[in-house]
C-alpha positions in Angstrom: 5.9 -5.6 -6.9 5.0 -6.6 -3.3 5.9 -3.1 -2.1 2.5 -1.9 -3.3 0.5 -4.3 -1.2 2.8 -3.5 1.7 2.1 0.3 1.1 -1.6 -0.4 0.9 -1.3 -2.3 4.2 0.5 0.6 5.8 -2.4 3.0 4.9 -5.2 0.6 6.3 -3.3 0.2 9.6 -2.7 4.0 9.8 -6.4 4.8 9.0 -7.7 2.1 11.4 -5.5 3.5 14.2 -6.6 7.2 13.5 -10.4 6.1 13.5 -9.8 4.1 16.7 -8.3 7.3 18.3 -10.8 9.7 16.9 -8.2 11.4 14.8 -9.1 13.6 11.9 -5.9 13.2 9.8 -2.8 11.1 9.7 0.1 13.6 9.2 2.8 10.9 8.8 3.6 7.3 9.2 7.2 6.2 10.4 8.5 2.8 9.4 11.6 1.1 10.4 13.1 -1.0 7.4 16.1 -3.3 7.4 18.0 -4.3 4.5 17.1 -8.0 5.0 13.5 -7.3 4.9 13.2 -8.0 1.3 11.5 -4.4 0.7 13.4 -1.8 -1.2 13.1 1.5 0.3 12.6 3.7 -2.9 10.2 1.1 -4.3 8.1 1.3 -1.1 8.1 5.1 -1.1 6.9 5.1 -4.7 4.3 2.4 -4.1 3.1 4.4 -1.0 2.6 7.7 -2.9 0.6 5.8 -5.6 -1.4 3.8 -2.9 -2.3 6.9 -0.9 -3.8 8.8 -3.7 -7.7 9.3 -3.2 -7.7 8.0 0.3 -8.0 9.9 3.7 -4.3 9.6 4.0 -3.5 11.4 0.6 -1.3 14.0 2.4 0.3 11.7 4.8 3.9 11.4 4.6 5.8 8.2 4.8 9.1 8.4 6.7 11.4 5.4 6.4 14.0 4.9 9.1 16.7 2.5 7.7 18.2 0.1 10.3 21.6 -1.6 9.8 22.4 -5.2 10.0 23.5 -5.9 13.4 25.0 -9.4 14.4 26.3 -10.9 17.6 29.9 -11.7 17.1 31.1 -14.5 19.4 34.7 -13.6 18.9 34.3 -10.0 20.0 31.4 -11.0 22.4 29.4 -8.0 21.3 26.8 -6.7 18.9 28.5 -5.4 15.7 27.5 -4.2 12.2 27.7 -6.7 9.5 30.3 -6.1 6.8 27.5 -6.0 4.1 24.3 -7.8 3.2 26.1 -10.2 1.4 28.7 -10.9 4.1 27.2 -11.4 7.3 30.6 -11.0 9.1 31.7 -8.8 11.9 32.8 -5.3 10.8 35.4 -5.2 13.4 37.1 -8.8 13.3 35.7 -10.3 10.2 34.3 -13.4 11.9 31.2 -14.9 10.3 28.0 -14.8 12.4 24.5 -16.4 11.8 23.1 -14.5 14.9 21.2 -11.6 13.4 20.2 -9.0 15.9 18.6 -6.6 13.5 18.1 -5.7 9.9 14.9 -7.6 9.1 12.6 -5.1 10.3 9.5 -3.9 8.5 7.4 -2.1 11.2 5.5 0.9 11.8 7.2 2.7 14.7 5.1 5.9 15.1 2.3 8.0 13.5 1.4 11.5 13.8 -2.2 11.9 14.1 -3.9 15.1 14.2 -7.0 15.3 16.5 
């Protein structure tokens, strides 16, 4: 379960940033997660809850913002949502696309640090 190592990394990064800013406590970590990242949201949340025990982030909440798979459709000449993770086709016209704009994300976007 690689989600556990990812959760541990999130905790490490958040604690380092809180220490660097002189913060006393991390209240929450906001993460952007795309379906093509290879990470399962529920598994990440579960792993995070386990990993944060007995750390300075024991009460810090993990907030996951899911991003859709967005493609560039050459037929529509626009960014469009994909039909599904299995079908990387424009949801409007059905044209296949290999130009993925978003959906691969796994990144910390914000943290709430109490000072």
